[in-house]
C-alpha positions in Angstrom: -179.5 -53.9 -36.9 -183.1 -53.3 -35.8 -183.8 -52.8 -32.1 -184.9 -55.8 -30.1 -188.6 -55.9 -29.1 -189.8 -57.2 -25.7 -191.1 -60.7 -25.3 -194.7 -61.5 -24.8 -195.7 -63.7 -21.9 -198.9 -65.8 -22.4 -200.2 -67.4 -19.2 -202.3 -70.5 -19.3 -205.4 -68.5 -18.7 -204.7 -65.7 -21.1 -207.4 -64.6 -23.5 -207.8 -66.9 -26.5 -209.3 -67.0 -30.0 -210.7 -70.3 -31.3 -212.7 -71.5 -34.3 -214.9 -74.6 -33.7 -216.3 -76.2 -36.8 -219.6 -77.9 -36.1 -220.6 -79.3 -39.5 -219.7 -79.2 -43.2 -220.6 -81.0 -46.4 -218.1 -83.8 -45.6 -219.8 -84.5 -42.2 -223.5 -83.9 -43.0 -226.0 -84.5 -45.8 -225.8 -80.9 -46.9 -224.2 -79.9 -50.2 -223.1 -76.4 -49.5 -223.3 -75.2 -45.9 -220.5 -75.2 -43.4 -221.3 -74.0 -39.8 -218.9 -73.1 -37.0 -218.4 -70.8 -34.0 -215.7 -68.3 -33.3 -214.9 -68.1 -29.6 -213.2 -64.9 -28.2 -212.3 -65.0 -24.5 -210.9 -61.9 -23.0 -209.2 -59.1 -24.9 -208.0 -60.7 -28.1 -207.2 -60.0 -31.8 -207.3 -62.6 -34.4 -205.1 -63.1 -37.5 -206.4 -62.8 -41.0 -209.2 -65.2 -42.0 -210.5 -65.8 -45.5 -212.6 -68.4 -47.3 -211.4 -68.8 -50.9 -214.3 -70.0 -53.1 -216.9 -69.3 -50.4 -219.2 -66.5 -49.2 -220.0 -66.3 -45.5 -222.4 -64.7 -42.9 -221.2 -63.8 -39.4 -223.9 -63.7 -36.7 -223.1 -62.1 -33.4 -224.5 -64.5 -30.8 -222.9 -63.3 -27.5 -221.1 -60.2 -26.6 -219.8 -57.7 -29.2 -216.8 -57.7 -31.5 -215.2 -55.5 -34.1 -214.6 -57.1 -37.5 -212.1 -55.6 -39.9 -213.3 -56.7 -43.3 -211.1 -55.8 -46.2 -209.8 -52.8 -44.2 -213.2 -51.5 -43.0 -214.2 -51.8 -39.4 -217.7 -53.2 -38.5 -218.8 -53.0 -34.9 -221.0 -56.1 -34.4 -223.4 -56.0 -31.5 -225.9 -58.6 -30.4 -227.7 -60.3 -33.3 -226.0 -58.2 -36.0 -225.2 -60.0 -39.2 -222.2 -59.3 -41.5 -222.0 -60.7 -45.1 -218.4 -61.6 -46.1 -217.9 -61.7 -49.9 -216.1 -64.7 -51.5 -212.4 -64.4 -50.6 -212.9 -61.4 -48.3 -210.3 -61.1 -45.6 -211.4 -60.4 -42.0 -210.0 -60.1 -38.5 -211.7 -60.0 -35.1 -211.0 -57.7 -32.2 -212.5 -58.1 -28.8 -211.4 -55.4 -26.4 -213.5 -56.2 -23.3 -213.4 -58.8 -20.6 -215.6 -61.9 -20.7 -216.5 -63.8 -23.8 -217.9 -63.2 -27.3 -219.3 -65.8 -29.6 -219.8 -65.3 -33.4 -221.5 -67.9 -35.5 -220.3 -68.3 -39.2 -222.2 -70.0 -42.0 -220.4 -70.5 -45.4 -221.4 -71.7 -48.8 -219.6 -72.1 -52.1 -219.8 -69.1 -54.4 -218.6 -68.1 -57.9 -219.1 -64.3 -57.7 -218.0 -61.5 -55.5 -220.8 -59.3 -54.0 -220.6 -56.2 -51.7 -220.1 -56.6 -48.0 -223.3 -56.0 -46.0 -223.8 -55.2 -42.3 -227.3 -55.8 -41.0 -227.7 -54.1 -37.6 -230.3 -55.8 -35.3 -231.1 -52.5 -33.6 -232.3 -51.2 -37.0 -233.6 -54.3 -38.7 -235.7 -55.4 -35.7 -237.8 -52.2 -36.1 -238.0 -52.2 -39.9 -241.4 -53.6 -40.8 -240.2 -54.2 -44.4 -237.8 -56.7 -42.9 -240.3 -58.5 -40.6 -242.9 -61.1 -41.4 -245.5 -61.6 -38.6 -246.9 -65.1 -38.4 -249.2 -66.5 -35.7 -247.2 -66.7 -32.5 -243.8 -65.9 -34.1 -241.9 -63.2 -36.0 -239.4 -63.7 -38.8 -236.6 -61.1 -39.3 -235.0 -61.1 -42.8 -231.5 -60.0 -41.9 -229.9 -60.9 -45.2 -232.5 -61.1 -47.9 -232.7 -61.3 -51.7 -232.3 -57.5 -51.9 -228.7 -58.1 -50.9 -226.3 -59.5 -53.4 -225.1 -63.1 -52.9 -224.8 -66.4 -54.8 -226.6 -68.8 -52.5 -227.0 -67.4 -49.0 -230.0 -65.7 -47.3 -230.6 -65.7 -43.5 -232.4 -64.2 -40.6 -233.8 -64.8 -37.1 -237.1 -66.3 -36.0 -238.5 -65.6 -32.6 -241.3 -67.9 -31.3 -243.6 -66.9 -28.5 -244.0 -69.6 -25.8 -246.0 -72.7 -26.7 -246.0 -72.2 -30.5 -245.3 -74.4 -33.5 -244.5 -74.0 -37.2 -247.5 -74.2 -39.3 -247.9 -75.4 -42.0 -244.9 -77.7 -42.1 -242.9 -77.0 -45.3 -240.0 -78.3 -47.3 -237.9 -77.1 -50.2 -236.9 -78.6 -53.5 -234.1 -76.1 -54.1 -232.8 -75.0 -50.7 -230.9 -76.6 -47.8 -230.9 -75.0 -44.4 -229.4 -75.0 -41.0 -231.2 -73.8 -37.8 -229.0 -72.6 -34.9 -230.8 -72.0 -31.6 -229.6 -68.9 -29.8 -232.1 -68.7 -26.9 -234.7 -70.8 -25.2 -235.8 -74.5 -25.3 -238.0 -76.3 -27.7 -238.2 -79.2 -30.1 -237.7 -79.8 -33.8 -238.7 -82.5 -36.3 -237.0 -83.2 -39.6 -238.6 -85.8 -42.0 -239.2 -86.5 -45.7 -242.8 -87.6 -45.2 -245.5 -88.2 -42.6 -244.7 -92.0 -42.3 -240.9 -91.4 -41.8 -240.6 -89.0 -38.9 -237.2 -90.4 -37.9 -235.7 -87.2 -36.5 -237.5 -85.6 -33.4 -235.2 -83.8 -31.0 -235.3 -81.4 -28.1 -233.3 -78.3 -28.8 -231.5 -75.9 -26.4 -229.4 -72.8 -26.7 -226.4 -73.6 -28.8 -227.9 -76.6 -30.6 -228.2 -76.7 -34.4 -230.0 -78.9 -36.8 -229.2 -79.4 -40.5 -232.1 -79.6 -43.0 -231.2 -81.4 -46.3 -233.4 -80.6 -49.3 -236.9 -82.1 -49.4 -237.2 -82.5 -45.6 -240.1 -80.9 -43.6 -238.7 -79.1 -40.5 -241.3 -77.9 -38.0 -240.2 -76.2 -34.7 -242.0 -76.1 -31.4 -241.3 -73.7 -28.5 -241.9 -74.6 -24.9 -242.4 -72.4 -21.8 -240.3 -69.5 -23.0 -239.4 -67.6 -26.2 -237.4 -69.6 -28.6 -234.9 -67.8 -30.9 -233.0 -69.3 -33.8 -230.9 -68.4 -36.8 -232.1 -69.8 -40.1 -229.5 -69.9 -42.9 -230.3 -71.0 -46.4 -228.1 -72.0 -49.2 -229.6 -72.5 -52.7 -232.2 -70.6 -54.6 -232.7 -67.2 -52.9 -236.2 -66.7 -51.5 -237.9 -66.9 -48.1 -240.8 -69.4 -48.1 -243.5 -66.9 -46.9 -242.6 -64.4 -49.6 -242.9 -67.1 -52.3 -246.0 -68.9 -51.1 -248.7 -66.8 -49.3 -250.3 -69.9 -47.9 -247.4 -70.1 -45.4 -248.2 -66.6 -44.2 -251.9 -67.4 -43.9 -251.3 -70.8 -42.2 -253.3 -72.6 -44.8 -253.1 -76.4 -45.6 -251.5 -79.2 -43.7 -248.1 -79.0 -45.5 -246.4 -77.0 -48.1 -243.6 -77.4 -50.7 -241.6 -74.7 -52.4 
């Protein structure tokens, strides 16, 4: 007979690990993307997590965590991004006090690609990964140079009192914007006469962008940071159409 092990007391306010799903193709007009938030409060370790049939991106929003992905530890610090291949198995560890928040975006995939850890401390200084637009910078954290079926993603940081220009839409990409810092506004609309979605946005808010919708963003009195995550054809609009980089025209379609 094996030796008995001690019991484990869990008080009501003990550390906890939660997954909160925010949207998925059953609850939105998106075809591929699911978005949720992992919440780690206090010292905590999760069980095994996997997404059969889906690839995923983890974005470290608050705090820092360690992710064991298929037996390899990745230390995720603020704004780091980790690509999880289809069917990859991962676990979270949060060893410190306080809270950590990790955003996950997932999309259906047929193929298995290598894991990829994009470190913000490095990417945010790598000019090959940065696109400088008027009043804003775009950071390509998971780009076409990395293997994936549908996903690409990054961060955009707006200076105060700026707007997206020109407004653009996509014929072959859906997106979600997840706001991580600051206050602003966002419009999503199929044409100039049908501007049915105009919303203020704050930290923690997200907006889904179905195919063919224009989706300009406006910052207010402070910097505005957001994640953009794309599922579909793999390109960033400014790399495909230079008019976007130059701010030419009143609207643009890719």
